[in-house]
C-alpha atoms as one frame of an Amber mdcrd trajectory, in Angstrom:
protein
   9.117 -11.251  11.199  11.246  -8.117  10.875   9.611  -5.008   9.369  11.478
  -1.768   8.893  10.295   0.289  11.909  10.311   3.510   9.896   7.836   1.997
   7.443   5.615   0.764  10.233   5.048   4.318  11.439   4.154   5.913   8.114
   0.531   6.806   7.389  -0.104   7.026   3.659  -3.169   7.657   1.547  -2.781
   6.161  -1.917  -4.919   7.674  -4.642  -5.215   5.157  -7.469  -8.882   5.669
  -8.327 -10.193   5.390 -11.867 -10.623   9.027 -12.959 -12.037   8.231 -16.386
 -14.764  10.686 -17.335 -13.518  13.426 -14.993 -11.762  16.669 -15.870  -8.376
  16.345 -14.135  -7.507  19.642 -12.463  -6.136  18.211  -9.203  -2.698  16.706
  -9.933  -1.101  19.071 -12.482  -1.309  16.642 -15.381  -2.160  17.897 -18.855
  -5.991  17.686 -18.684  -6.273  17.174 -22.456  -3.164  15.092 -23.125  -0.899
  14.940 -26.147  -2.142  15.434 -29.718  -3.871  12.247 -30.882  -1.932  12.233
 -34.158   1.393  12.202 -32.301   0.210   9.446 -29.938  -0.923   7.227 -32.823
   2.281   7.805 -34.795   4.352   6.857 -31.747   2.248   3.792 -30.981   2.808
   2.639 -34.566   6.494   2.257 -33.700   5.661  -0.459 -31.155   5.778  -4.127
 -32.122   5.998  -7.457 -30.305   9.779  -7.185 -29.884   9.457  -3.675 -28.452
   7.647  -5.044 -25.423   9.414  -8.397 -25.116  12.924  -6.956 -24.796  14.511
  -5.038 -21.951  14.615  -1.223 -22.222  17.599   0.672 -23.593  18.183   4.250
 -22.492  21.083   5.480 -24.598  19.247   7.516 -27.243  17.030   9.304 -24.742
  19.981  10.064 -22.463  21.884  11.501 -25.444  18.931  13.711 -26.411  18.554
  15.008 -22.855  22.291  15.654 -22.532  22.334  17.597 -25.811  19.268  19.616
 -24.796  20.793  20.508 -21.411  24.342  21.099 -22.660  25.787  18.295 -20.523
  27.736  15.097 -21.065  25.779  11.842 -21.160  27.345  10.719 -17.884  25.750
  13.764 -16.247  22.250  12.342 -16.898  20.363   9.406 -15.421  16.774   8.329
 -16.104  14.328   7.639 -13.289  10.877   6.109 -12.954   9.201   9.502 -12.771
  10.385  12.199 -10.391   9.087  10.114  -7.464  11.849   7.570  -7.944  14.336
  10.389  -8.389  13.425  11.716  -4.944  13.595   8.243  -3.411  17.015   7.591
  -4.961  18.279  10.916  -3.631  17.220   9.973  -0.102  18.698   6.463  -0.407
  21.994   7.785  -1.751  22.667  11.003   0.123  20.881  10.803   3.492  21.502
   8.726   6.585  19.216   7.658   9.415  19.382  10.363  12.049  20.489  12.952
   9.506  18.578  16.000   8.363  16.990  17.362   5.198  16.200  21.072   5.021
  13.117  22.017   2.987  10.245  24.490   2.855   6.597  23.891   3.717   4.031
  23.539   2.249   5.547  21.630  -0.643   5.420  18.282  -2.453   4.336  15.746
   0.146   6.662  12.947  -1.007   9.662  14.693   0.540   8.081  14.161   3.960
   7.152  10.565   3.129  10.641   9.581   1.993  12.233  11.324   4.967  10.050
   9.216   7.266  10.945   6.064   5.302  14.640   6.694   5.788  14.495   7.840
   9.417  15.649  11.306   8.396  14.532  14.514  10.086  12.744  16.903   7.723
  13.619  20.346   9.080  11.222  22.767   7.415  10.918  26.505   6.962   7.315
  27.658   6.623   5.990  30.240   4.222   4.645  33.233   6.118   1.083  34.555
   5.881   2.045  36.651   2.846   3.295  33.497   1.081   6.921  34.563   1.273
   9.933  32.487   2.253  13.059  34.105   3.675  16.275  32.635   2.332  18.232
  33.616   5.444  15.957  31.263   7.380  16.910  28.417   5.042  20.612  29.171
   5.394  20.339  29.237   9.200  18.864  25.725   9.173  21.871  24.276   7.328
  24.285  22.800   9.852  26.641  19.860  10.355  23.688  17.455  10.663  22.329
  18.442   7.241  22.595  15.849   4.469  20.466  17.545   1.816  18.805  20.897
   1.131  15.721  20.637  -1.106  14.809  23.611  -3.295  11.840  23.603  -5.673
  12.042  25.743  -8.799   9.240  26.843  -8.722   7.688  25.531  -5.523   4.346
  23.775  -5.719   1.723  24.774  -4.728   2.655  28.400  -4.009   4.676  28.961
  -7.177   7.625  31.017  -5.926  11.210  30.955  -7.173  14.646  31.970  -5.879
  17.056  34.503  -7.332  20.469  33.462  -8.634  22.130  35.068  -5.611  19.842
  33.140  -3.261  20.695  29.822  -4.950  24.396  30.549  -4.628  24.027  31.598
  -1.000  22.290  28.316  -0.136  24.592  26.125  -2.229  27.772  27.587  -0.787
  26.516  27.222   2.771  25.534  23.606   2.032  28.965  22.927   0.583  30.593
  24.228   3.779  28.900  21.418   5.751  29.199  18.733   3.061  25.507  18.764
   2.092  23.849  18.170  -1.267  21.455  20.714  -2.815  18.617  18.979  -4.668
  16.692  21.288  -7.019  13.285  19.918  -8.040  12.360  21.387 -11.434   9.136
  19.524 -12.185   7.522  22.800 -13.291  10.499  24.525 -14.870   8.932  24.801
 -18.350   6.193  27.014 -16.912   7.650  30.477 -16.492  11.011  30.000 -14.729
  14.567  29.385 -15.864  16.312  26.108 -15.126  19.265  26.137 -12.754  21.097
  23.397 -14.657  24.158  25.644 -15.078  24.734  25.345 -11.334  25.625  21.679
 -11.815  28.621  22.806 -13.877  29.828  25.257 -11.233  29.179  23.266  -8.062
  29.865  19.625  -7.243  27.060  19.408  -4.649  24.042  20.168  -6.876  21.557
  17.811  -8.549  18.595  18.836 -10.725  15.404  16.743 -10.895  13.092  16.802
 -13.930   9.978  14.963 -15.072   8.124  14.165 -18.298   4.812  14.219 -16.399
   3.883  17.902 -16.655   4.531  19.809 -19.892   5.553  16.598 -21.685   2.171
  15.121 -20.699   3.155  11.455 -20.141   2.565  11.126 -16.391   1.137   7.654
 -16.968   4.416   6.402 -18.440   6.580   7.442 -15.463   9.712   9.014 -16.936
  11.984  11.459 -15.145  15.676  12.254 -14.965  18.390  13.682 -12.730  21.184
  16.010 -13.873  24.479  16.621 -12.101  28.201  16.042 -12.151  29.187  12.501
 -13.210  30.361  11.434  -9.759  27.005  12.222  -8.129  25.121  10.637 -11.042
  27.188   7.455 -10.661  26.233   7.240  -6.998  22.557   7.586  -7.982  22.919
   4.874 -10.636  24.495   2.546  -8.099  21.172   2.665  -6.225  18.935   2.255
  -9.305  17.234  -0.904 -10.444  18.710  -2.460 -13.589  15.783  -1.456 -15.817
  13.948   1.195 -13.861  12.292   2.993 -16.815  10.021   1.136 -19.223  10.445
   0.904 -22.985   7.173   2.635 -23.893   7.946   5.556 -21.606  11.406   5.883
 -23.128   9.919   5.769 -26.642   7.398   8.544 -25.990   9.956  10.733 -24.204
  12.401  10.255 -27.090   9.809  11.150 -29.726   8.763  14.246 -27.775  12.337
  15.530 -27.654  12.584  14.917 -31.396   9.442  17.015 -31.926  10.021  20.233
 -29.939   7.259  22.028 -31.847   4.726  19.901 -29.937   6.147  21.087 -26.618
   6.119  24.687 -27.803   2.446  24.344 -28.747   1.542  22.666 -25.439   3.269
  25.442 -23.476   1.440  28.118 -25.461  -1.955  26.469 -24.997  -1.416  26.199
 -21.237  -0.248  29.795 -20.923  -3.230  31.083 -22.890  -5.633  29.148 -20.662
  -3.887  30.258 -17.488  -4.040  33.909 -18.588  -7.757  33.509 -19.288  -8.404
  32.067 -15.821  -6.349  34.721 -14.048  -8.199  37.463 -15.930 -11.534  36.057
 -14.760 -10.297  35.804 -11.178  -8.992  39.363 -11.228 -12.184  40.706 -12.810
 -14.278  39.068 -10.081 -12.027  40.153  -7.226 -10.689  36.727  -6.152  -7.415
  36.328  -4.298  -5.137  34.046  -6.280  -1.488  33.107  -6.745  -0.300  32.052
 -10.161   3.085  33.437 -11.107   4.730  30.167 -12.127   3.821  26.552 -12.790
   0.819  25.008 -14.565  -1.478  25.708 -11.632  -3.222  28.547  -9.810  -4.050
  28.829  -6.097  -7.474  30.381  -5.543  -9.217  31.519  -2.364 -12.908  30.733
  -2.973 -15.885  32.066  -1.027 -17.179  28.512  -0.525 -15.533  26.128   1.941
 -12.840  24.344  -0.144 -13.839  20.809   0.891 -17.496  21.502   0.155 -16.531
  23.109  -3.135 -14.404  20.094  -4.119 -17.304  17.734  -3.399 -19.678  19.781
  -5.531 -17.124  20.070  -8.340 -16.668  16.286  -8.243 -20.415  15.912  -8.752
 -19.896  17.957 -11.913 -17.067  15.571 -12.923 -14.312  18.111 -12.210 -11.480
  17.263  -9.783  -9.648  20.008  -7.857  -7.007  20.040  -5.115  -7.655  21.037
  -1.487  -5.320  21.201   1.528  -5.200  20.444   5.235  -2.141  22.633   5.779
  -3.199  25.623   7.965  -1.735  28.128   5.522  -3.686  26.653   2.600  -6.847
  25.297   4.239  -8.922  28.144   2.737  -7.474  27.714  -0.749  -7.869  25.389
  -3.733  -5.349  24.597  -6.445  -6.412  24.313 -10.074  -4.318  22.724 -12.802
  -4.260  25.078 -15.762  -4.946  23.952 -19.321  -6.434  25.298 -22.515  -8.952
  28.143 -22.623 -11.644  25.534 -23.243 -10.669  23.599 -20.101 -10.468  26.754
 -18.006 -13.871  27.855 -19.279 -15.344  24.515 -18.159 -13.851  25.021 -14.717
 -14.931  28.655 -14.493 -18.524  27.921 -15.444 -18.866  25.174 -12.822 -16.926
  27.131 -10.185 -18.907  30.353 -10.482 -22.218  28.483 -10.487 -21.344  26.811
  -7.165 -19.994  30.061  -5.733 -23.299  31.805  -6.477 -25.482  29.131  -4.868
């Protein structure tokens, strides 16, 4: 029996555990979720025909296009940002080709590169958590299919300047490479680079409804770019790749922007509270952008994570050498951050 040899070599750890009863501070979801009133009102719109028929995307695509100032044929929906990344690899990379990216970063870029037999050529953050754009540009050559930029990058939370984006994009265009800008965390402190899709024909923007929009469980994302690139992506998509309930919730959220404004304010208030506590107690931390903060604890991170789990709080740790002494905390409301801080400081003082 034939099995794709690239898939045979991949080692994956799938985390599908039941996390009910835990405080979720490990995967950058909204730890408190959407307002219950909004959820109930949206669920009331569901009937037997809603779930028995195939999904239709048109209204949501139109809302996204209007919000982003693009035409509807510059938008395509994806099954979360994960599928968006997979579709990018399937559409714009070739076995034996190369993708340029930074490290550490979102692990699925490595996984999909291995799936496709593509070399992931990475530039590492230095010990001061800086990345040098000239190093990225130097990596872009005739073998490069795609350059991945994260705006901001998780978990370190850095961003690029407009001049740096243009420098990378123009070098990529010289060699016929795509620039794929992952904006999963763009609502949290940075500006979107969607305007670049209007100026350059080799740029795609990836977004998700999993973070600020707080519907990670419904798996809705989207890609923005010029219509020709979007058509290529859609040629690789499944016929009905995004489910009806996900589309419904995403549509209702875009129709109720005041909810998103409130969610962003609650997260920012909680993040400011946490950073103030960290600063007051002399902790090293990084938290410029994104709904997360990197913290260097006094306790061994793995030991700390185990003890926090006993207290029903989940946090993120790393094996990457640069981050092995750090933890990442998803930021939420002041109440959520207070729960974390109380448990964290108690363990740190043991």
